[in-house]
N, C-alpha and C positions, 0 to 999 in steps of 0.2 A: 557162496551166495550168488554166483554168476547164474543168471537165468538162461534158459535155452534160447538159441537163435529163433527169432519169430518164425511161425509156420510159413512155409513157402519160400524161405531163403535157401537157395540151393548151394551146392558145394562151391567153395571159394577158389577162384582162379586168378592169378596175378596179384598185383598190389603189394608185392613183397617190400619194395622200397617205401611205399606209403605206410605200411604197417610198422616198419621200424621207425620211421620219422615221427609218426603219431605217438607211438609208445614212448619215445624219448621226450616228446613235448609234454606228455602227461607228468613227467618227472619234475618239470620246472614251472608249470602253470596250473593255477587253480581251476580255470575254466577254459576249455578248448571246444570250439564249435566247428564241426565238420560241415562245410557248406558245399553247395553244388546243385546243378539242375536235377530235376526228377529223373530217375533212371540211371544215375551215374554210379550208384553203388555205395551210398553213404551208410546205410544200415548195415550192409555186409561188412564194410570196413570196421565200423564201430563194434560190431559183434565179435569180429575176429580179435581186435585189440583187447576188448573186455575179457575174452576167454583166456588170453595169454598174459594179462596184466598180473602183477604180483604186488598186491596191496595187503597190508597186515590184516585188514578186516574184510578182504575180498572185494567183489564188484557186484553191483546190482543193476540189471538191465530193465528199464521201464519203457515199454512200448506205448506210445501215445497216439498212434494212428487211429485207434478205435475210440478214443475219448473225444467227446464233443463239448462237454460241460467244463468251462474253465474253473468253476468253483470246486470241481472234483479233482483237480490236478494234485494238490497237496495230499488229500486223503488217498488218492491212488498210489502215490509214491510211498506213503506210509504203509499202505497195505502190502506193497511189494517188499517192504523191509520187515514185514512181520509185526507191524505195530497196530494196535487197536485204536478205538476212538471213544473210549468210555470216559470222556472228560469234556468240559466246556472250553478248555483251552483251545485256541486256534490250532488247526492241524500243522501249520508252519512252526508253531512253538513246540509241538510234540516232536516234530522232526529235528529241530535244532537241538533240543534237549538230548535226543537219542544219538545224534551224530557229532555232538560237540567235541568229543575226544577221540573219535574214530578216524582211522586212516583207511578210507574207503573210496572206491571209484563208483560214482553214480552216473549211469548212462541214461540220458533222456533222448529217446529216439522219435523223430518226426515232430519237431516242435513248431513248424511254420504256421499251423492253424491256431496255435495257442501261444504265439510268440510273446505277447505282453504278459500273460500269466506265468509263462516259463521264466521270463526275465525277472519278474518280481520274486518268484520263489527262489531262483538261483542266487539272486542278490542277497536275500535274507539268509539263506543257508551258508553262503561263503563268508558273510560278515560274522556269523556266530560260530562257525565250525572251521577253524584254521587248518585242520589236517584233511579236510574233505577235498576231493578233486571231482569235478563235473565234466563229463564228456557229452556234448549235445550234438544232434544232427538236425539240420534245418536248411531250408533253401535260402534263408537270410540270417544275418547275425542276430543275436539276442540283444545286443546293445548294452551289455553290462560292463561296468568299468573293470579293466584288467583282462577282458576277454581276448583270447588268442584265436584267430581264425585259421582254419586248416582247409583251404579250398581243395576239393577233389576234382581233378581233371578227368576227362574221358581217358580210356585206355589207349596206350600207344598203338598207332597204326603204321604199317609199312608204307614206304614211298613206292610209286610205280617203278617197275623194273627190278625190284628185289627178286632174288632167286627163291625157288620153292623151299630149299633147305634153310634159307635164312629167315623164313617167315615165322618159324617156331619161337623166335626170341621175342616176338611182339605179343603183348598180353591180349590185344583184341583178337588176334588170330587164334591164340591158344583157347580163348573162351569160345570162339565160334566152333572150333574143332571139337571141344569138349561137349558142347550142347548138340552139335550136329551128329556126332556118333551115337548119341542117345536115341535119335530117331532114324538115322541111317548108319547102322553099325559099320559098314565098310567105308565110310567117308574118310578121305584123307586129302591133304594138300599135295598136289602133284604139279609137274611142269605144265600140264595141260590146263589146270584151273587156277594156277597161282595168280595170274593177272586179274581174274574175276574175283578171287578172294580179296586181293588188295582193293579192288574197286568197291566191293561190297562193304568192307570194313571202313573205308574212307567215307563212303556215302552215309554210313551210320554214325560218323563222327566218334567212333569208339565208345559209344554209350552202351554199357552192359545190358540194360533192359532191352534196348533196340536190337542188339546182337542176339539175345536169347529169343526174342520174338521172331526175328528173321530166320534163325536156325530151324524153327519148326516148319517153315516153308520148304526146306530142303527135302522133306519127305516126298513131295510131289514135283518139285522144280529143281533144276540145276542151279549152281551158284550164279552162272551167267544170267539165267532167266530171272532170278530174284533181283539181281543188281539192275537189270534192264527195267523191270517193272517199278522198282523204287525210284529210278531216275525220272520216270514219267510222273510219279506221284510228287516228287519234290518240285517239279515244274508247276504242277497244279497248286501246291501249297504256297509257292512264292506268289501266286496270283491272289489267293484268298486269305492266307495267313490266319486260320481260325484260332490258333493258339499263340499267336504272336511270333516274333522273330527268334532266331537262335537255335540251339540244339534241340529244343522241344519238338521241332518239326519232324525230326527223324522218328521219334517215338510216336508222334501223332500219326504220321504216315502209316506206320506199321499197325497201329491200333485201328485206324480207318480201314486199312486193307483187310485186317482180320475180320472187321465188322462186315465188309462187303462179301467176304468169302463164306460168311455164315448163311444158313438158310433162314427162313422167316421165324421158325420156332426157336432157333439158337439166338437170333437177335432179340426176340421178345424175352427169352429167359435171361439173357445178359442184362437187359434193362431192368427187369424186375428183381433179379438176384442182387442188384446193387444196393437194395435196402438192408441187406444183412451187414452188420458191423463185424461179426466174427465168422468163424468157420461154420458151414452148414452142411447137412447131409441130404440124401435123396428125399427122405420123408419131408424135411423142411421145405425143400424146393418144390415138391408137389403141392404142399399145403399153401404156400405163399405165392408161388409164381404161376400155377395152373389156373385156368378157367375154361369152361366149356361153352362160353358165350361167343358173340361175334367179334370180340376183341375191342380195341380202342382205336380212335383216329382212323377208322376205315380199314384197319388191319385185321388179320385173322386172330382167333384165340389160340390158346395153348392148352390142349387137352392134357389131363393128368397122365394119360398113357404115353404121351409124346415127350414127357419131361426127361426120362432116362436117356433117350437117344440125344436129345438136345444137350444134356449135361455132358455126355461123352464127347459130343462134338466140340464143346467149349474147352474141355480138357485137352483134346487133340490139338487145338489151336492155341494152347497156352493162355487162354483167357481166364481159365480157372486153374488153380494149383491144387493138386491132390495130396492129401495127408491121410495117414491111417493111425488110429489110436484105439487100443483095446478091441481090435478086430472090427472097428467101424470106420468107414471111409468118410472123410469130410472134405469140403472144397472151400477155397478162399480166393478172393480176387486181389491182385496187386492194386495198390491205391490208385495209380493213374488209370488203370483199366476200370476201376469202380467209378471214378469221376466221369469217364466217358459214358458208362451205363446210366449214371444218374441224370446226365444231360439228355440222353435218349429217352429216359423214362418221363422226364418233364415234357419233352417234345411230343411224346405219344399221348399225354394227357391222362395217364392212368396212375399217377403217383399216389394220390390219396387212397385209392382203392387198394393198391398193393401194400402201402404202409398199414392200412387197416387190417388186411389179412395177416401181415407180419405181426402186428400188435395182437391180433386174435390168437395167433399161435403161442405167443409168450403168455397171454392170459390163460390159455389152456395149460401151459407149463406150470404156472403158479397155482392154478386150481388143482392140478395133479399133485403138486408138492403139498398143498394143504390137506388133500385127501389121504395121502400116503405118509405124511410126516411121522405120525405116531404108529409105527409098524415095522416089520422086518426089512422093508426096502428103504428105510430112512437114509442110510449112507449113500445109496445109489441116487436118490432124489436130490440130496445135497450136491452130489457131484454133477448132476444134470444142470442144476441151476447155476452152479459155479462156472461150468463150461460155457453157458449162454449169458453170462453176466453182461457182456458188452451189448448184446442184442436186447436184453431186458432194459438196460439204460435207454437205448434208442426208442423202444416201445413206450416207456414211461414219458420220455420227452415228447413223443407224438401226442400222448394223452394230455400232457400239461399245457398244450397249446390251444385246446378247444374245451369249453365248459362241458359239452356233451360227452366228449371222450374222457374227460377228467374223472367222471363217475366210474368208468371202467378202470382207470389208473388207480383210484383209491382201493378198489376191490383187489387189484393185483398186489399192491404193496402190503395190504393187511393179510392177504392169503399167504404171502411169503414172510410173515412176521418172524418166524423162528430163524430164517436165513439171515436176516439183518442182525438178530440178537446173537446167534451162535457163532457168527464169524466176525464179531467186533465191528460191523459196518454201521455203527450207531449214527455217525455223522451223516453218511449218505442216506440212510433210512429217514432221518429227520428232514434232510433236504428235499427228498421226493415228497414226503408227506406235506411239507410246507408249500411246495409249488402246486401240488394237486388240490390241497384244501383251498388255496387262494383262487384256483381256476374253477373249481366245481361250484355249482349253485348252492345256496344256503340249505336248501331242502334235499340235497343229494342223498340218496340211500347209501349207507356205508360211512357217512360222516362221523357218526358216533364211534364206530370201530376204529376209524383212522385217528380220532382224537385220543382214545384211551391208549393206543399204541404210541402216539406222539408223546403222551404224558409219561409212559414207561421209559421210552428212550431218553427223554430229558432227565428223568429221575436217575437212571444209571450213570448219566454223565455228571450228576451233581447239580443240575440246573433246576433247583426247586421252584424258581419263579416260572420257568417254562412248563414244568410239571403241573403246577397249580392252575396256570392259565388254560392249558389244554383240557384239564378235567372240568374246569368251570364252563367251558364252551360246549360240553356235551349236551345236546338238546334234551328237553323234557320228554320228547317223543321217542327217545332211544329204547330199543327193545331189551328184553331181559338178558339176552346174550351179551350185548355191549355193557349193560349195567353190571353184570357179574364180573366182567373183566375190569371194569373201572374200580369196583370194590377190591378186586385182587391187587390192582396197582396201589391203591391206598394202603392195603395191608402190607405190601412190600415196603412202602415208605415207613410204616410203623415198625416193621421188623428191623430195618436199617437203623432206626433210632433206638432200638433196644426195648421197644414197648411190646413184649411178647403177648400180653393179654389182649391189647388192642388189635394186634395183627391177627391173632387167632379168631377174634370176633368178626373179622372181615374175610379171612381165608375160608373159614368153615362154610358159611352160606354160599360163597362164590363157587367152591368145589361142588356143593350139592346142586346148584343151579346148572353149572356146566355139565355135570354128569347127567342131569335130567334132560338136557338138550342134546345129548349124544356127543358132546365134545370131549372125547376121552383124553386127548392131549392136554386140553385146557384144565380138565379135572385133575389130572395127575400133577400138573404144574402147581395148581393151587394146593393140592393135597400134601406134597412134600414140604411146601412152605408152611402149611398148617402144622405139620409134625414138628418142624423146628421151632415154630412160634410157641407151641404148647410146652416144649422143653424150656424155652425162655421164661414162660409164665409159671414154671415150677411144677408142671405136671409131666415129669419124665416118663412114667409108665405109659400114659396115654400117647405121649409124643412118639415113643418107640413103636407102639402099635400102628400108628398112622404112617410112620415112615416105612415100616416093614410092608404095609399094604401097598404103598406107592412103588416100592422096589419090586415087589412081587408082580404087580401089574405090568411094569416095564419089562421085566424079565420074561413074563408070559408071552407078550406080543413081539418080543425081539427088538424092542426100541433101545437106543443107545444114549442119545443126548440127555433126555430127562433122567435116564437112569444114572448117569454120572452125577447129575445135580442132586438126585435123591440120595445117592451114596455119600456125596459130600455133606448133605444136611445131616445124615446119620453121624458122619465123622465129626462134624462141628458140634452136634448135640452131645455126643459122648465125650468129646474133648473138654467141653465147657462144663458139663454137668454130671458125667457118668463114668463109664469105663474107658480109660484111655487106650488100653490094648485093642478094644473093639474099634475105637476111633482110628487107630493107626491101620488096622486091617481094612477098614472101609476106605480110608484115604489111599492106600496102595492099590486097591481095586479101581478106584477112580483113575489113577495114573495109568493103569494098564488099558482101561477102556477108552480113554480120551483120544488115544492115537487114531482111532477109527473115524473120529469126527472133527479133529483139530480144534478141540474146545479149550482155547487158551485161557479164557476167563476162569473156568472151573479149576484149571491147573494152578492159577495164582492163589486162589483161596485154599486149595488142598495143600499146597506147599506150606502155607502158614499154619494149618492145623497139624501137619506132620512135624513141623518145627516145634510146636508146643508139646506134642506127645514125646518127642525125643528129649526135650528138656526134663521131663518128669520121669523118664525111665533111665536116667543116668548116662545120656549120650550128648553132653553139652556141645561138643565140636560139631556133631551132625546137626544139632538144633540151630546153631549159629549159621552154619552154611546154608541150611534149608531156608532160614529166614532171609538171608541175603538173596537167595534165588527167588524167593517170593517177592521181595522188593524189586528185583530186576524184572520179573514177569509183570508186576503191576505197572512198572514204569513203561514197558513196551505197550501196554494197553492204554496208557494215559489214565490209569485208575489209581486209587489210593485206598489201602486197607483202613486208613484212618476215617474214611467216610462211613464205616460201619461201626457204630458205637459199641456194639456187643464185643468187638475184638480188641478195643483199645486197652482196657485194663489187663486182660489175660496176656496179650503180647508184651506189655510192659513188665508184668510180673515174671513171665518166663525169661525175658531178656536178663532180668536181675538174677535169676537162678543160674543162667549160663555164666554171667560175669563172676558171680560168687564161686562157681566151680572151677573155672580155668583162668580167671583174670581178664581185665579189660583188653589188654594187648592181644592175647590169643583169641578172644571173642571177636575183636575187630578184624583180625587176620582171616578167621574163618568166614566172617560175614562178607568181606571183600572177595574171597574166593567164590562164594555163592553169587555175589553180585556180578561177577565176570561171566557167569554161565548164561548161555542162551536157553530157550525153553526145552529143547530136546535134551541138552546136556543135563539140565536140572531134573527132568523126568527120569533119565537114566540113573542119575545119582540117587534119587529117591528110591528107585527100585533096586539099587545095588547092581546095576547092569554096566556101569562104567568100566572101561577096559583097563584092568591092571595089565601092564605090558607083559606079553608072553616071553618077550626077549628084550635084552637091553638095546634100545634104539641107537646107542652110540653117542649120547650127549656127553660133551665134556663137562667138567665140573662147573665152569663158567656158564655154559649153556643151561645146565640144570638149574643153576641159581637164577638165571634170567627167566626160565620157564616158571619158576616159583613166583617171581615178581609179576609176571604176566597174569598168573592165576590170582594174584592179589588185586588185579585191576589197574596196575600202573601203566602209564603210557611209556613209549620209548624214551621220551625226554626225562620222565620221572625215574625210569630205570637207570638212565645215565647218571642222573644226580645222585641216586642212592649208591651206585657202585663207583662213582668217580671216574666215569669213562665218557668218551665223546658220544653225542646223540647218534651220529652215523654208525658208530661201533655197536651201540645198543640195537639199532635197527638191523644191522647185519646179523647179530647174534639171534634176534627173533626170527629172521628169515631162515637161518640155519636150523633152528628148532623146528619151525614149520616143515621144512624139507625132510628132516630126519624122522619126524613123527608121522609124516604123510598127511598133514592136515592143512587147512586153508586159513582158518581164522583164529583169533585170540581166545574165543570162547572154547574152541576145541582143545587148545593147549591147556586151558584151565580145567577142562573135564579130564584130560589125561593126568594132570597133576593130582586132581581129586582122587582118581583111581589108585594112585600110588600111596596116598596117605590115609586112605579110608580106614 
């Protein structure tokens, strides 16, 4: 579960002693906060420790530098942990429920701008989750009881007079040499430059960020020249102190120096590119940062044709960090460099115009998503929006601060409606809708569409009061498009309640209207729901025809997301009212397709129908395990199958069949094995893809016994009690099992055990 090191974090040099000490501290403290000034290397240290940590349930790295909304802190952490938000329960409660028994390292990076929210979240998590360990990085402590601070000092620097051969033992020198050789391949510490290297590292106070920025200057200057120029800058800083006292002055001096070395175009691009929260590419820079006008505050403009050269110049000066993904180059600003750019942008007076261009680009992204959602490029568009999620948040925040801009924001949220729904971002979607509806004027165009979407998101979270309130607020002047969707939402509520006839009476007209308006995606959404509703209403033949038409349409255009739901609707209809072999075939096809769109919600429901099918075809153990996996998947979403009345009686009936076939104890054992699976393991089990070991992994008899208990969902302490051994011994056995199987988490152990007993 360890997430990759954040983009722009370069290779790690030094800090071996700190890495060992911090790793050891995590074994005895529930909360450790790595503190230190900006640029000292807190993120890099935490990333390294997280990657090397050995926790039974792994480690999760949550980068908060791009997050500005305190209310999205808990939902963001939940999203990183693979949890959905289809519940009205507070996100903190969802997190504590998920983490209550897990031995996991949770890394919260860059907490200083959200310190109060982080403190409240961490306090709540640690109070409810005794096995959880939190590693935070922040310029200040979180102030939570029991917090252990781990101050990070600058890198060790040599004293004047050290010999050239002795300098290699100092981390500051090693980092300087590592970064310098990247720009000057032949660079080395020699007897001739040793004193200048010492002087430079000392002047920079051993701050890693300052050293990296200074190393770039060695492309055109000698070590002595860089040190001399910095000495002059520090004298100036002592007079004006724009960033206050202490070690920040070294970084500030280098950032100011980089700024002065830029030409006018590079400076303007630096300021304007600071509006990006996440990585951006050349196209984005050209759209947001270029203009062909006279510029602002008396300065020149930045023509589109000049952006590429300015971008290259900022990369050369390490103002921008270059990354490449899927053959596309993106750029990112270090946080302290971004702040400098934001300050310059405010001074230039062009902040509002630049942020509006940034917003317009994100608005175009959501419009493109809406236009191409229902088609062969769907997966690519989902990926595009996911990669720009941080910037989408920033654009929506810009909109929510002005009534006139809020109108655009409402259009953006509703254009990306399937993104919020398909990725379990229900809480965030409702938050943006609430803020924008409050900010927009009452007569704002698009209000009716925002309200039906707010009603739907409230409905899937089980908030019937919020659902009803949103629908009641839809104005009488709403257009036919919004009214059709509102009827569709009402039909969805009826279907959830088991009222097939009532649901069909709403879905049918909604599908017809949406089709007449050219909204093929909305039409198919209403159509497959209509097919399931007709089956509920007792008209299985007609329901099958409608579902077949929806599936055919999705297949014809190459769409995936609604296809998985249409196939699930067929699976559910056949399971409840028709041919269970057909139900199982459709369900397995859902399992295969959903991997392309990460559709966790449909997986949950499909696992439940597959469990029912297994119960009726004489596979009670498989049925119990699949039902446990469905319960686990529902728990990660914050959802409950019990909210859907049509499934209550069948699930209860099939559970009784399983217990009658294999007994309560065996059924419970299989259910716990399914409950221990993560979503990927559950899908693999459903498809029969779990790995039966090709060779004996070398588990001892005791380790095999421990692995089986892990698969049942027992904690290390519970395993110790069951086997009559010490908790530390049980934890050691689990660690050995992980190592021998080559897996990281307990769910993977459970999947391996499932593969052996299938």
